[in-house]
KOLKEZA-33224 format. One record per residue: residue number from 1; x, z, y of N, C-alpha, C, CB in turn. Coordinates in Angstrom, 2 decimals. Glycine has a CB too. Example, Ala and Ser with C-alpha at 12.3 -4.5 7.8 and 13.67 -1.06 7.14 Angstrom:
2
<node><seq>1</seq><n_X>13.19</n_X><n_Z>7.80</n_Z><n_Y>-5.69</n_Y><ca_X>12.30</ca_X><ca_Z>7.80</ca_Z><ca_Y>-4.50</ca_Y><c_X>13.20</c_X><c_Z>7.80</c_Z><c_Y>-3.30</c_Y><cb_X>11.31</cb_X><cb_Z>9.05</cb_Z><cb_Y>-4.47</cb_Y></node>
<node><seq>2</seq><n_X>12.85</n_X><n_Z>7.08</n_Z><n_Y>-2.25</n_Y><ca_X>13.67</ca_X><ca_Z>7.14</ca_Z><ca_Y>-1.06</ca_Y><c_X>12.90</c_X><c_Z>7.87</c_Z><c_Y>0.03</c_Y><cb_X>14.08</cb_X><cb_Z>5.72</cb_Z><cb_Y>-0.60</cb_Y></node>
REM end
This chain:
65
<node><seq>1</seq><n_X>-3.67</n_X><n_Z>31.34</n_Z><n_Y>31.03</n_Y><ca_X>-3.80</ca_X><ca_Z>30.80</ca_Z><ca_Y>32.37</ca_Y><c_X>-2.80</c_X><c_Z>31.51</c_Z><c_Y>33.30</c_Y><cb_X>-5.25</cb_X><cb_Z>30.97</cb_Z><cb_Y>32.89</cb_Y></node>
<node><seq>2</seq><n_X>-2.47</n_X><n_Z>30.83</n_Z><n_Y>34.35</n_Y><ca_X>-1.47</ca_X><ca_Z>31.30</ca_Z><ca_Y>35.30</ca_Y><c_X>-2.03</c_X><c_Z>32.38</c_Z><c_Y>36.23</c_Y><cb_X>-0.93</cb_X><cb_Z>30.12</cb_Z><cb_Y>36.11</cb_Y></node>
<node><seq>3</seq><n_X>-1.27</n_X><n_Z>33.44</n_Z><n_Y>36.44</n_Y><ca_X>-1.70</ca_X><ca_Z>34.54</ca_Z><ca_Y>37.30</ca_Y><c_X>-1.20</c_X><c_Z>34.44</c_Z><c_Y>38.72</c_Y><cb_X>-1.24</cb_X><cb_Z>35.83</cb_Z><cb_Y>36.72</cb_Y></node>
<node><seq>4</seq><n_X>-0.75</n_X><n_Z>33.24</n_Z><n_Y>39.14</n_Y><ca_X>-0.22</ca_X><ca_Z>33.08</ca_Z><ca_Y>40.49</ca_Y><c_X>-1.25</c_X><c_Z>32.59</c_Z><c_Y>41.49</c_Y><cb_X>0.95</cb_X><cb_Z>32.13</cb_Z><cb_Y>40.47</cb_Y></node>
<node><seq>5</seq><n_X>-2.44</n_X><n_Z>32.21</n_Z><n_Y>41.01</n_Y><ca_X>-3.51</ca_X><ca_Z>31.74</ca_Z><ca_Y>41.89</ca_Y><c_X>-4.66</c_X><c_Z>32.73</c_Z><c_Y>41.86</c_Y><cb_X>-3.99</cb_X><cb_Z>30.32</cb_Z><cb_Y>41.47</cb_Y></node>
<node><seq>6</seq><n_X>-5.06</n_X><n_Z>33.18</n_Z><n_Y>43.03</n_Y><ca_X>-6.11</ca_X><ca_Z>34.18</ca_Z><ca_Y>43.16</ca_Y><c_X>-7.45</c_X><c_Z>33.69</c_Z><c_Y>42.60</c_Y><cb_X>-6.28</cb_X><cb_Z>34.57</cb_Z><cb_Y>44.62</cb_Y></node>
<node><seq>7</seq><n_X>-7.73</n_X><n_Z>32.39</n_Z><n_Y>42.73</n_Y><ca_X>-9.00</ca_X><ca_Z>31.82</ca_Z><ca_Y>42.28</ca_Y><c_X>-9.17</c_X><c_Z>31.93</c_Z><c_Y>40.76</c_Y><cb_X>-9.10</cb_X><cb_Z>30.35</cb_Z><cb_Y>42.71</cb_Y></node>
<node><seq>8</seq><n_X>-8.08</n_X><n_Z>32.04</n_Z><n_Y>40.02</n_Y><ca_X>-8.14</ca_X><ca_Z>32.13</ca_Z><ca_Y>38.56</ca_Y><c_X>-8.52</c_X><c_Z>33.53</c_Z><c_Y>38.07</c_Y><cb_X>-6.82</cb_X><cb_Z>31.73</cb_Z><cb_Y>37.97</cb_Y></node>
<node><seq>9</seq><n_X>-8.41</n_X><n_Z>34.53</n_Z><n_Y>38.94</n_Y><ca_X>-8.58</ca_X><ca_Z>35.93</ca_Z><ca_Y>38.52</ca_Y><c_X>-9.94</c_X><c_Z>36.44</c_Z><c_Y>38.95</c_Y><cb_X>-7.47</cb_X><cb_Z>36.81</cb_Z><cb_Y>39.11</cb_Y></node>
<node><seq>10</seq><n_X>-10.67</n_X><n_Z>37.01</n_Z><n_Y>38.00</n_Y><ca_X>-12.00</ca_X><ca_Z>37.56</ca_Z><ca_Y>38.26</ca_Y><c_X>-12.00</c_X><c_Z>39.06</c_Z><c_Y>37.92</c_Y><cb_X>-13.10</cb_X><cb_Z>36.81</cb_Z><cb_Y>37.43</cb_Y></node>
<node><seq>11</seq><n_X>-12.86</n_X><n_Z>39.81</n_Z><n_Y>38.60</n_Y><ca_X>-13.03</ca_X><ca_Z>41.23</ca_Z><ca_Y>38.29</ca_Y><c_X>-13.52</c_X><c_Z>41.33</c_Z><c_Y>36.84</c_Y><cb_X>-14.04</cb_X><cb_Z>41.91</cb_Z><cb_Y>39.28</cb_Y></node>
<node><seq>12</seq><n_X>-12.90</n_X><n_Z>42.23</n_Z><n_Y>36.08</n_Y><ca_X>-13.26</ca_X><ca_Z>42.43</ca_Z><ca_Y>34.68</ca_Y><c_X>-12.48</c_X><c_Z>41.56</c_Z><c_Y>33.71</c_Y><cb_X>-14.70</cb_X><cb_Z>42.17</cb_Z><cb_Y>34.50</cb_Y></node>
<node><seq>13</seq><n_X>-11.67</n_X><n_Z>40.63</n_Z><n_Y>34.21</n_Y><ca_X>-10.88</ca_X><ca_Z>39.75</ca_Z><ca_Y>33.35</ca_Y><c_X>-9.79</c_X><c_Z>40.55</c_Z><c_Y>32.63</c_Y><cb_X>-10.25</cb_X><cb_Z>38.59</cb_Z><cb_Y>34.18</cb_Y></node>
<node><seq>14</seq><n_X>-9.48</n_X><n_Z>40.14</n_Z><n_Y>31.40</n_Y><ca_X>-8.40</ca_X><ca_Z>40.75</ca_Z><ca_Y>30.64</ca_Y><c_X>-7.10</c_X><c_Z>40.04</c_Z><c_Y>31.00</c_Y><cb_X>-8.68</cb_X><cb_Z>40.66</cb_Z><cb_Y>29.10</cb_Y></node>
<node><seq>15</seq><n_X>-6.11</n_X><n_Z>40.80</n_Z><n_Y>31.47</n_Y><ca_X>-4.87</ca_X><ca_Z>40.21</ca_Z><ca_Y>31.96</ca_Y><c_X>-3.66</c_X><c_Z>41.01</c_Z><c_Y>31.47</c_Y><cb_X>-4.87</cb_X><cb_Z>40.15</cb_Z><cb_Y>33.50</cb_Y></node>
<node><seq>16</seq><n_X>-2.51</n_X><n_Z>40.36</n_Z><n_Y>31.49</n_Y><ca_X>-1.22</ca_X><ca_Z>41.03</ca_Z><ca_Y>31.29</ca_Y><c_X>-0.55</c_X><c_Z>41.12</c_Z><c_Y>32.65</c_Y><cb_X>-0.31</cb_X><cb_Z>40.26</cb_Z><cb_Y>30.24</cb_Y></node>
<node><seq>17</seq><n_X>-0.14</n_X><n_Z>42.34</n_Z><n_Y>33.03</n_Y><ca_X>0.55</ca_X><ca_Z>42.53</ca_Z><ca_Y>34.31</ca_Y><c_X>1.91</c_X><c_Z>43.15</c_Z><c_Y>34.06</c_Y><cb_X>-0.29</cb_X><cb_Z>43.41</cb_Z><cb_Y>35.27</cb_Y></node>
<node><seq>18</seq><n_X>2.78</n_X><n_Z>43.01</n_Z><n_Y>35.04</n_Y><ca_X>4.06</ca_X><ca_Z>43.73</ca_Z><ca_Y>35.03</ca_Y><c_X>3.99</c_X><c_Z>44.78</c_Z><c_Y>36.14</c_Y><cb_X>5.29</cb_X><cb_Z>42.74</cb_Z><cb_Y>35.24</cb_Y></node>
<node><seq>19</seq><n_X>4.19</n_X><n_Z>46.04</n_Z><n_Y>35.75</n_Y><ca_X>4.17</ca_X><ca_Z>47.14</ca_Z><ca_Y>36.69</ca_Y><c_X>5.48</c_X><c_Z>47.15</c_Z><c_Y>37.48</c_Y><cb_X>3.96</cb_X><cb_Z>48.50</cb_Z><cb_Y>35.96</cb_Y></node>
<node><seq>20</seq><n_X>5.47</n_X><n_Z>47.76</n_Z><n_Y>38.65</n_Y><ca_X>6.67</ca_X><ca_Z>47.84</ca_Z><ca_Y>39.50</ca_Y><c_X>7.85</c_X><c_Z>48.43</c_Z><c_Y>38.73</c_Y><cb_X>6.38</cb_X><cb_Z>48.67</cb_Z><cb_Y>40.76</cb_Y></node>
<node><seq>21</seq><n_X>7.59</n_X><n_Z>49.50</n_Z><n_Y>37.97</n_Y><ca_X>8.67</ca_X><ca_Z>50.17</ca_Z><ca_Y>37.24</ca_Y><c_X>9.20</c_X><c_Z>49.33</c_Z><c_Y>36.08</c_Y><cb_X>8.18</cb_X><cb_Z>51.50</cb_Z><cb_Y>36.71</cb_Y></node>
<node><seq>22</seq><n_X>8.43</n_X><n_Z>48.32</n_Z><n_Y>35.65</n_Y><ca_X>8.82</ca_X><ca_Z>47.48</ca_Z><ca_Y>34.51</ca_Y><c_X>9.34</c_X><c_Z>46.11</c_Z><c_Y>34.94</c_Y><cb_X>7.65</cb_X><cb_Z>47.30</cb_Z><cb_Y>33.58</cb_Y></node>
<node><seq>23</seq><n_X>9.56</n_X><n_Z>45.88</n_Z><n_Y>36.23</n_Y><ca_X>9.97</ca_X><ca_Z>44.56</ca_Z><ca_Y>36.68</ca_Y><c_X>11.32</c_X><c_Z>44.14</c_Z><c_Y>36.11</c_Y><cb_X>10.02</cb_X><cb_Z>44.53</cb_Z><cb_Y>38.19</cb_Y></node>
<node><seq>24</seq><n_X>12.25</n_X><n_Z>45.05</n_Z><n_Y>35.97</n_Y><ca_X>13.57</ca_X><ca_Z>44.71</ca_Z><ca_Y>35.43</ca_Y><c_X>13.49</c_X><c_Z>44.34</c_Z><c_Y>33.95</c_Y><cb_X>14.54</cb_X><cb_Z>45.87</cb_Z><cb_Y>35.62</cb_Y></node>
<node><seq>25</seq><n_X>12.72</n_X><n_Z>45.12</n_Z><n_Y>33.18</n_Y><ca_X>12.63</ca_X><ca_Z>44.88</ca_Z><ca_Y>31.74</ca_Y><c_X>11.63</c_X><c_Z>43.77</c_Z><c_Y>31.40</c_Y><cb_X>12.24</cb_X><cb_Z>46.16</cb_Z><cb_Y>31.02</cb_Y></node>
<node><seq>26</seq><n_X>10.65</n_X><n_Z>43.56</n_Z><n_Y>32.28</n_Y><ca_X>9.64</ca_X><ca_Z>42.54</ca_Z><ca_Y>32.03</ca_Y><c_X>8.54</c_X><c_Z>42.98</c_Z><c_Y>31.08</c_Y><cb_X>10.29</cb_X><cb_Z>41.33</cb_Z><cb_Y>31.49</cb_Y></node>
<node><seq>27</seq><n_X>8.46</n_X><n_Z>44.28</n_Z><n_Y>30.80</n_Y><ca_X>7.43</ca_X><ca_Z>44.81</ca_Z><ca_Y>29.90</ca_Y><c_X>6.04</c_X><c_Z>44.58</c_Z><c_Y>30.50</c_Y><cb_X>7.66</cb_X><cb_Z>46.32</cb_Z><cb_Y>29.64</cb_Y></node>
<node><seq>28</seq><n_X>5.13</n_X><n_Z>44.05</n_Z><n_Y>29.68</n_Y><ca_X>3.79</ca_X><ca_Z>43.74</ca_Z><ca_Y>30.15</ca_Y><c_X>2.81</c_X><c_Z>44.83</c_Z><c_Y>29.76</c_Y><cb_X>3.32</cb_X><cb_Z>42.40</cb_Z><cb_Y>29.60</cb_Y></node>
<node><seq>29</seq><n_X>1.82</n_X><n_Z>45.05</n_Z><n_Y>30.61</n_Y><ca_X>0.74</ca_X><ca_Z>45.99</ca_Z><ca_Y>30.37</ca_Y><c_X>-0.57</c_X><c_Z>45.21</c_Z><c_Y>30.38</c_Y><cb_X>0.73</cb_X><cb_Z>47.15</cb_Z><cb_Y>31.43</cb_Y></node>
<node><seq>30</seq><n_X>-1.41</n_X><n_Z>45.42</n_Z><n_Y>29.36</n_Y><ca_X>-2.67</ca_X><ca_Z>44.68</ca_Z><ca_Y>29.26</ca_Y><c_X>-3.82</c_X><c_Z>45.56</c_Z><c_Y>29.70</c_Y><cb_X>-2.90</cb_X><cb_Z>44.17</cb_Z><cb_Y>27.81</cb_Y></node>
<node><seq>31</seq><n_X>-4.76</n_X><n_Z>44.97</n_Z><n_Y>30.44</n_Y><ca_X>-5.92</ca_X><ca_Z>45.71</ca_Z><ca_Y>30.88</ca_Y><c_X>-6.91</c_X><c_Z>44.80</c_Z><c_Y>31.58</c_Y><cb_X>-5.51</cb_X><cb_Z>46.84</cb_Z><cb_Y>31.79</cb_Y></node>
<node><seq>32</seq><n_X>-8.02</n_X><n_Z>45.41</n_Z><n_Y>32.03</n_Y><ca_X>-9.08</ca_X><ca_Z>44.68</ca_Z><ca_Y>32.72</ca_Y><c_X>-8.96</c_X><c_Z>44.90</c_Z><c_Y>34.23</c_Y><cb_X>-10.48</cb_X><cb_Z>45.13</cb_Z><cb_Y>32.21</cb_Y></node>
<node><seq>33</seq><n_X>-9.17</n_X><n_Z>43.84</n_Z><n_Y>34.99</n_Y><ca_X>-9.03</ca_X><ca_Z>43.88</ca_Z><ca_Y>36.45</ca_Y><c_X>-10.16</c_X><c_Z>44.70</c_Z><c_Y>37.07</c_Y><cb_X>-9.02</cb_X><cb_Z>42.46</cb_Z><cb_Y>37.04</cb_Y></node>
<node><seq>34</seq><n_X>-9.77</n_X><n_Z>45.70</n_Z><n_Y>37.85</n_Y><ca_X>-10.73</ca_X><ca_Z>46.51</ca_Z><ca_Y>38.60</ca_Y><c_X>-10.84</c_X><c_Z>46.00</c_Z><c_Y>40.03</c_Y><cb_X>-10.32</cb_X><cb_Z>48.01</cb_Z><cb_Y>38.60</cb_Y></node>
<node><seq>35</seq><n_X>-9.69</n_X><n_Z>45.71</n_Z><n_Y>40.66</n_Y><ca_X>-9.64</ca_X><ca_Z>45.21</ca_Z><ca_Y>42.04</ca_Y><c_X>-8.52</c_X><c_Z>44.19</c_Z><c_Y>42.17</c_Y><cb_X>-9.43</cb_X><cb_Z>46.37</cb_Z><cb_Y>43.05</cb_Y></node>
<node><seq>36</seq><n_X>-8.75</n_X><n_Z>43.20</n_Z><n_Y>43.03</n_Y><ca_X>-7.70</ca_X><ca_Z>42.24</ca_Z><ca_Y>43.38</ca_Y><c_X>-7.13</c_X><c_Z>42.68</c_Z><c_Y>44.72</c_Y><cb_X>-8.24</cb_X><cb_Z>40.75</cb_Z><cb_Y>43.45</cb_Y></node>
<node><seq>37</seq><n_X>-5.83</n_X><n_Z>42.96</n_Z><n_Y>44.76</n_Y><ca_X>-5.21</ca_X><ca_Z>43.53</ca_Z><ca_Y>45.96</ca_Y><c_X>-4.55</c_X><c_Z>42.50</c_Z><c_Y>46.86</c_Y><cb_X>-4.19</cb_X><cb_Z>44.55</cb_Z><cb_Y>45.55</cb_Y></node>
<node><seq>38</seq><n_X>-4.15</n_X><n_Z>41.35</n_Z><n_Y>46.33</n_Y><ca_X>-3.52</ca_X><ca_Z>40.30</ca_Z><ca_Y>47.12</ca_Y><c_X>-4.59</c_X><c_Z>39.49</c_Z><c_Y>47.83</c_Y><cb_X>-2.62</cb_X><cb_Z>39.39</cb_Z><cb_Y>46.23</cb_Y></node>
<node><seq>39</seq><n_X>-4.45</n_X><n_Z>39.31</n_Z><n_Y>49.14</n_Y><ca_X>-5.44</ca_X><ca_Z>38.55</ca_Z><ca_Y>49.92</ca_Y><c_X>-5.14</c_X><c_Z>37.06</c_Z><c_Y>49.97</c_Y><cb_X>-5.51</cb_X><cb_Z>39.09</cb_Z><cb_Y>51.31</cb_Y></node>
<node><seq>40</seq><n_X>-3.88</n_X><n_Z>36.68</n_Z><n_Y>49.85</n_Y><ca_X>-3.52</ca_X><ca_Z>35.26</ca_Z><ca_Y>49.96</ca_Y><c_X>-3.99</c_X><c_Z>34.49</c_Z><c_Y>48.71</c_Y><cb_X>-2.00</cb_X><cb_Z>35.11</cb_Z><cb_Y>50.15</cb_Y></node>
<node><seq>41</seq><n_X>-4.23</n_X><n_Z>33.18</n_Z><n_Y>48.84</n_Y><ca_X>-4.75</ca_X><ca_Z>32.39</ca_Z><ca_Y>47.72</ca_Y><c_X>-3.77</c_X><c_Z>32.24</c_Z><c_Y>46.55</c_Y><cb_X>-5.13</cb_X><cb_Z>31.03</cb_Z><cb_Y>48.21</cb_Y></node>
<node><seq>42</seq><n_X>-2.47</n_X><n_Z>32.40</n_Z><n_Y>46.82</n_Y><ca_X>-1.49</ca_X><ca_Z>32.36</ca_Z><ca_Y>45.74</ca_Y><c_X>-0.26</c_X><c_Z>33.17</c_Z><c_Y>46.11</c_Y><cb_X>-1.08</cb_X><cb_Z>30.90</cb_Z><cb_Y>45.42</cb_Y></node>
<node><seq>43</seq><n_X>0.51</n_X><n_Z>33.55</n_Z><n_Y>45.07</n_Y><ca_X>1.72</ca_X><ca_Z>34.33</ca_Z><ca_Y>45.30</ca_Y><c_X>2.73</c_X><c_Z>33.94</c_Z><c_Y>44.22</c_Y><cb_X>1.43</cb_X><cb_Z>35.88</cb_Z><cb_Y>45.27</cb_Y></node>
<node><seq>44</seq><n_X>3.98</n_X><n_Z>33.68</n_Z><n_Y>44.60</n_Y><ca_X>4.97</ca_X><ca_Z>33.19</ca_Z><ca_Y>43.62</ca_Y><c_X>5.31</c_X><c_Z>34.17</c_Z><c_Y>42.50</c_Y><cb_X>6.22</cb_X><cb_Z>32.85</cb_Z><cb_Y>44.34</cb_Y></node>
<node><seq>45</seq><n_X>5.09</n_X><n_Z>35.47</n_Z><n_Y>42.70</n_Y><ca_X>5.40</ca_X><ca_Z>36.47</ca_Z><ca_Y>41.67</ca_Y><c_X>4.16</c_X><c_Z>36.93</c_Z><c_Y>40.93</c_Y><cb_X>6.10</cb_X><cb_Z>37.67</cb_Z><cb_Y>42.30</cb_Y></node>
<node><seq>46</seq><n_X>2.99</n_X><n_Z>36.41</n_Z><n_Y>41.27</n_Y><ca_X>1.74</ca_X><ca_Z>36.81</ca_Z><ca_Y>40.64</ca_Y><c_X>0.87</c_X><c_Z>37.60</c_Z><c_Y>41.60</c_Y><cb_X>2.01</cb_X><cb_Z>37.64</cb_Z><cb_Y>39.39</cb_Y></node>
<node><seq>47</seq><n_X>-0.43</n_X><n_Z>37.48</n_Z><n_Y>41.41</n_Y><ca_X>-1.40</ca_X><ca_Z>38.19</ca_Z><ca_Y>42.25</ca_Y><c_X>-1.39</c_X><c_Z>39.67</c_Z><c_Y>41.87</c_Y><cb_X>-2.83</cb_X><cb_Z>37.58</cb_Z><cb_Y>42.10</cb_Y></node>
<node><seq>48</seq><n_X>-1.35</n_X><n_Z>40.55</n_Z><n_Y>42.87</n_Y><ca_X>-1.34</ca_X><ca_Z>41.98</ca_Z><ca_Y>42.62</ca_Y><c_X>-2.77</c_X><c_Z>42.47</c_Z><c_Y>42.37</c_Y><cb_X>-0.70</cb_X><cb_Z>42.75</cb_Z><cb_Y>43.81</cb_Y></node>
<node><seq>49</seq><n_X>-2.95</n_X><n_Z>43.21</n_Z><n_Y>41.27</n_Y><ca_X>-4.27</ca_X><ca_Z>43.73</ca_Z><ca_Y>40.90</ca_Y><c_X>-4.16</c_X><c_Z>45.19</c_Z><c_Y>40.49</c_Y><cb_X>-4.89</cb_X><cb_Z>42.90</cb_Z><cb_Y>39.75</cb_Y></node>
<node><seq>50</seq><n_X>-5.32</n_X><n_Z>45.86</n_Z><n_Y>40.47</n_Y><ca_X>-5.43</ca_X><ca_Z>47.22</ca_Z><ca_Y>39.94</ca_Y><c_X>-6.24</c_X><c_Z>47.13</c_Z><c_Y>38.65</c_Y><cb_X>-6.09</cb_X><cb_Z>48.21</cb_Z><cb_Y>40.98</cb_Y></node>
<node><seq>51</seq><n_X>-5.75</n_X><n_Z>47.77</n_Z><n_Y>37.60</n_Y><ca_X>-6.45</ca_X><ca_Z>47.78</ca_Z><ca_Y>36.32</ca_Y><c_X>-7.42</c_X><c_Z>48.94</c_Z><c_Y>36.25</c_Y><cb_X>-5.45</cb_X><cb_Z>47.84</cb_Z><cb_Y>35.16</cb_Y></node>
<node><seq>52</seq><n_X>-8.48</n_X><n_Z>48.77</n_Z><n_Y>35.44</n_Y><ca_X>-9.46</ca_X><ca_Z>49.85</ca_Z><ca_Y>35.23</ca_Y><c_X>-8.81</c_X><c_Z>51.03</c_Z><c_Y>34.52</c_Y><cb_X>-10.65</cb_X><cb_Z>49.33</cb_Z><cb_Y>34.41</cb_Y></node>
<node><seq>53</seq><n_X>-7.87</n_X><n_Z>50.76</n_Z><n_Y>33.63</n_Y><ca_X>-7.19</ca_X><ca_Z>51.79</ca_Z><ca_Y>32.86</ca_Y><c_X>-6.18</c_X><c_Z>52.51</c_Z><c_Y>33.74</c_Y><cb_X>-6.50</cb_X><cb_Z>51.19</cb_Z><cb_Y>31.63</cb_Y></node>
<node><seq>54</seq><n_X>-6.43</n_X><n_Z>53.77</n_Z><n_Y>34.05</n_Y><ca_X>-5.53</ca_X><ca_Z>54.64</ca_Z><ca_Y>34.81</ca_Y><c_X>-5.15</c_X><c_Z>54.10</c_Z><c_Y>36.18</c_Y><cb_X>-4.28</cb_X><cb_Z>54.88</cb_Z><cb_Y>34.01</cb_Y></node>
<node><seq>55</seq><n_X>-5.93</n_X><n_Z>53.17</n_Z><n_Y>36.73</n_Y><ca_X>-5.67</ca_X><ca_Z>52.61</ca_Z><ca_Y>38.06</ca_Y><c_X>-4.24</c_X><c_Z>52.11</c_Z><c_Y>38.22</c_Y><cb_X>-5.97</cb_X><cb_Z>53.65</cb_Z><cb_Y>39.13</cb_Y></node>
<node><seq>56</seq><n_X>-3.68</n_X><n_Z>51.49</n_Z><n_Y>37.18</n_Y><ca_X>-2.33</ca_X><ca_Z>50.93</ca_Z><ca_Y>37.25</ca_Y><c_X>-2.32</c_X><c_Z>49.68</c_Z><c_Y>38.11</c_Y><cb_X>-1.79</cb_X><cb_Z>50.62</cb_Z><cb_Y>35.84</cb_Y></node>
<node><seq>57</seq><n_X>-1.26</n_X><n_Z>49.51</n_Z><n_Y>38.92</n_Y><ca_X>-1.13</ca_X><ca_Z>48.37</ca_Z><ca_Y>39.83</ca_Y><c_X>0.08</c_X><c_Z>47.54</c_Z><c_Y>39.43</c_Y><cb_X>-1.02</cb_X><cb_Z>48.85</cb_Z><cb_Y>41.30</cb_Y></node>
<node><seq>58</seq><n_X>-0.12</n_X><n_Z>46.23</n_Z><n_Y>39.38</n_Y><ca_X>0.98</ca_X><ca_Z>45.33</ca_Z><ca_Y>39.06</ca_Y><c_X>0.61</c_X><c_Z>43.90</c_Z><c_Y>39.35</c_Y><cb_X>1.39</cb_X><cb_Z>45.48</cb_Z><cb_Y>37.60</cb_Y></node>
<node><seq>59</seq><n_X>1.54</n_X><n_Z>42.99</n_Z><n_Y>39.06</n_Y><ca_X>1.31</ca_X><ca_Z>41.56</ca_Z><ca_Y>39.32</ca_Y><c_X>0.95</c_X><c_Z>40.84</c_Z><c_Y>38.02</c_Y><cb_X>2.55</cb_X><cb_Z>40.92</cb_Z><cb_Y>39.96</cb_Y></node>
<node><seq>60</seq><n_X>-0.08</n_X><n_Z>40.00</n_Z><n_Y>38.10</n_Y><ca_X>-0.58</ca_X><ca_Z>39.29</ca_Z><ca_Y>36.93</ca_Y><c_X>0.44</c_X><c_Z>38.25</c_Z><c_Y>36.47</c_Y><cb_X>-1.94</cb_X><cb_Z>38.61</cb_Z><cb_Y>37.25</cb_Y></node>
<node><seq>61</seq><n_X>0.79</n_X><n_Z>38.32</n_Z><n_Y>35.20</n_Y><ca_X>1.68</ca_X><ca_Z>37.34</ca_Z><ca_Y>34.59</ca_Y><c_X>0.89</c_X><c_Z>36.32</c_Z><c_Y>33.78</c_Y><cb_X>2.71</cb_X><cb_Z>38.05</cb_Z><cb_Y>33.71</cb_Y></node>
<node><seq>62</seq><n_X>-0.19</n_X><n_Z>36.79</n_Z><n_Y>33.14</n_Y><ca_X>-1.00</ca_X><ca_Z>35.89</ca_Z><ca_Y>32.33</ca_Y><c_X>-2.44</c_X><c_Z>36.38</c_Z><c_Y>32.26</c_Y><cb_X>-0.41</cb_X><cb_Z>35.77</cb_Z><cb_Y>30.91</cb_Y></node>
<node><seq>63</seq><n_X>-3.36</n_X><n_Z>35.44</n_Z><n_Y>32.28</n_Y><ca_X>-4.78</ca_X><ca_Z>35.76</ca_Z><ca_Y>32.15</ca_Y><c_X>-5.17</c_X><c_Z>35.48</c_Z><c_Y>30.71</c_Y><cb_X>-5.67</cb_X><cb_Z>34.92</cb_Z><cb_Y>33.16</cb_Y></node>
<node><seq>64</seq><n_X>-5.68</n_X><n_Z>36.51</n_Z><n_Y>30.02</n_Y><ca_X>-6.05</ca_X><ca_Z>36.38</ca_Z><ca_Y>28.61</ca_Y><c_X>-7.46</c_X><c_Z>35.85</c_Z><c_Y>28.49</c_Y><cb_X>-5.92</cb_X><cb_Z>37.73</cb_Z><cb_Y>27.89</cb_Y></node>
<node><seq>65</seq><n_X>-8.42</n_X><n_Z>36.46</n_Z><n_Y>29.19</n_Y><ca_X>-9.83</ca_X><ca_Z>36.03</ca_Z><ca_Y>29.15</ca_Y><c_X>-10.40</c_X><c_Z>36.05</c_Z><c_Y>30.55</c_Y><cb_X>-10.67</cb_X><cb_Z>36.93</cb_Z><cb_Y>28.22</cb_Y></node>
REM end
């Protein structure tokens, strides 16, 4: 599922995100959503979230579950 719409993302969902430091390489990090940081209903680069694992912050590229 697409990570550009806030309505698609739920707390606890398994997602692939791209961290700020990995934006050039496009390396994805997988984890569970702890907090949704973007307030707008959609964002062209993906909704910004915080993962439960090590409080990593990045933009959702794909929703796994």
